[in-house]
Residue, then its C-alpha position, 0 to 999 in steps of 0.5 A: m291332331s292329323t285326323s282333326l286337320l284332315r277333317r277341317v280340310a276335307l269337309p269344306v272340299l266335300i261340301s263345295t263338290s256336292l254343291a257344284t255337282c247339284s248345280i250342274s245337274d240342275g242346270m244352274i248358270p253362274p251369275a250374269s249381268v242384268d241391265r248392264g250393271t247388277k249381277v244376279s244368280s240366274i237359273s235357266p233350265m237347260p234343254g234335256q237336262g235336269a228339270m223340265r221346262m214348264a210350259p206356260a198355261d194358256a189363258q182359258p177364256s170364260y167363253p169361246v172367242s172367234n178370231a175372225p175380224v169384226s170389220n169388213t174391207e169397206g171400213s164400215i161396220d156391218y152388224l148384219d155381217t158381224p160374226n158371232l162374238a160368242g164363238t158358236g161356229h159362225s164366221a165372217r163372210p168370205g173375202s173379209q180381211p182383218m182390220s188394219r191396226k192403224l185407226p184413222a182420225v175421226h175428223g182426219d183427212e184420211n177418213l174424209a177421203q175414204a168417206q168421199g171415195q166409197p158409198q155410205n150405208w146404214g149398217g150395210t142394209q141400205q145406202l145412206s143418202v142425206p139431202s143437201g138441205g139437211v134432215n128435217m127431224d120435225a117432218e120425219l117425226g110428224a111434229e109441228p114446226v116450232v116458231g121461235l120468239a124472234q120469228e113470231q115477233h117479226m110476223q106480228i110486226a109484219e101483220g100489225n098485231s104487235a103489242e109492243p111499239v114499233v118505231d120507224g126512223i130510229g137514228t133520224d130526227n123524226p122517229t115515228q110509231l107505226n102501230r099506234t092505233a093497233m096497240p091495246r090500252s092498259a087497264a090503268q090508261a083505260e081507267m084514267s080516260r074514264a069520266p070521273v063520277w061521285n059515289d052515287g054515280s053522278s058525274v063530276i062537273e067542273p067549276s064554272r069559274v076559278p076563284e081568285e087568290d084573295e077570295s075567301q072560300d068555304v071548305a066542307m070537312l067531315r069530322p067526328n062530333d068530338p075528335m078528342m073523345s076517348r070513349p069508344v063508339a057505342p054499338d047500335p042498340n037497334v041492331m042486336p048481335a047474334s050472341e045476344l039474341a041466342c042468350r035471350r032465347e036460352l033465358k026464355r027456354m029456362g023460364v027466366i023473367f026479364a025485360d030488355k032495357p036501353a043501352i047504358n053509356d055512362g063513360p068509357s068504362c061504364q057501358v052495357p050495350y044490351p042490358v036486361s032487368l032480371q025479375g024472376l027465375s025458373g021454379n017460380i023464384g022471384v028476384r026482388p028488387a029487380v037488378t040490371l045486368n048483362c045477358q051473359v051473367t044473367l044466364a050464368f046466375a039462372k043456371w046456378v040457381k036452378n042446378e045448385l041452389a034450389p036442390s041444396a035448399r030442398f035437401r037441407y030444409w025440405s023447402g024450395v027457394k021463394t025469393i032472392q034478394p040482390l044487393g047490387g047489379y050494374s054500378c059505375r064504380r071501381m073495385n071495392n067502392s074505392r075512390q083511388r084512381y089506381n084501382p081498376m074498374s069493377e065488373h059491376a061497371r059493365g053489368n057483369a056482376i051480381d051481389v046477393g045478400k039473402f035467400v028466403l025459403k018457401n016455408g018463410h025461413q030467411i037465410d042471411v049470408r053473413r057468417k054464422g055462429l058455431f051452432s048454425f049447422r044447416e045454414g053454415r053447410l048451405l052457405r059453404a055449398v053456395r061458395s063451392d058450387s058457384c065456382r063452376y058457373f062464375n069466374t069470381v066468387l067472393g063472400p064473407g071471409s074473403n075481405p072486409e068489403h064482402w062481409n055481408h054478401f056474395h059477389f059473382d062475376l064473369r071477369s076474364r083472366k089470362g089462362g082462364r083462371v078462376y078465383c073463389g075466395 
């Protein structure tokens, strides 16, 4: 028990003694006050005891720097006398002193006094001399002097060349304009001052007398023959457009037999300005009776017969087409011969459609376009080819089976639709 008691007493004493010995040997100092309040344990190495003092490492600049002053005693920077800032061994001129730590204000009295008391120079090379009137930069750079707007107007007014009115005596009862004769007149004033003339160039003569108030006067007015008419004015038939002339040249090139007819004007909806009478087609194919159409649908019909109908007939019957029998061309009527006002006008009313009822071959065989029986193979195939091939030349193709009105003929027209749609029924 005594042994354990001895251990409990001796062990703390040994630990405390060891710590005290280490602290003294390492130069540790007891806690001291810092900032007159906080106490901390400070460790200060003692000279010649314990740990050695660590000398602070000098900051090594990235390049050598000279400690010589930059400015000279005169207070102005001399760039020719400035030491080598890279520290290559060049130093300042003898007699230069270090720069004062106090920097005078730029606009202060001290700087002004220094500037007045000592000569100024340009970087230490030549003495600075400023004329009393200032430096004329335009003359130094060789530029022409710039005349301001106010100065230019003043010069113009003085010379009498101003385009603006110059008024004298402003604020008095009789202000006068000084440059009335020198001011140029505007284009509007010049136009108003001209004598009025008629369209033919003759002068307008004023009336010799003014009519009385109760005197009757005859007034001439220009107005159309029928101001309430709804029909458009028909184009001049004597002046044919370029498109009509080109169409007729193409018909002649293809060998189409036709004749020009007078303009048709049967109302607002029934007009053909430049109609033609179709009488024959290329390949010595007759059109009987002759039919009245516009030039555009005539040209489309001639191309279809030459390129499609005649070759198809020769392929199936070994014979060419001799005659085409039309059932109608120009006709001032509504669609499907209807008498109802809500029905639109037919393309026949503009000469823009043709009806065909029969083909006659050169061997004498006649092909009626009405629907054929079950055993009419060649005629049936020919009429189906007529319906399909003509859709490449016309915008509308109707025939037997399309509707009751076209049970005995084919209808071809060039009606324009939105989006360029084509109807082949």
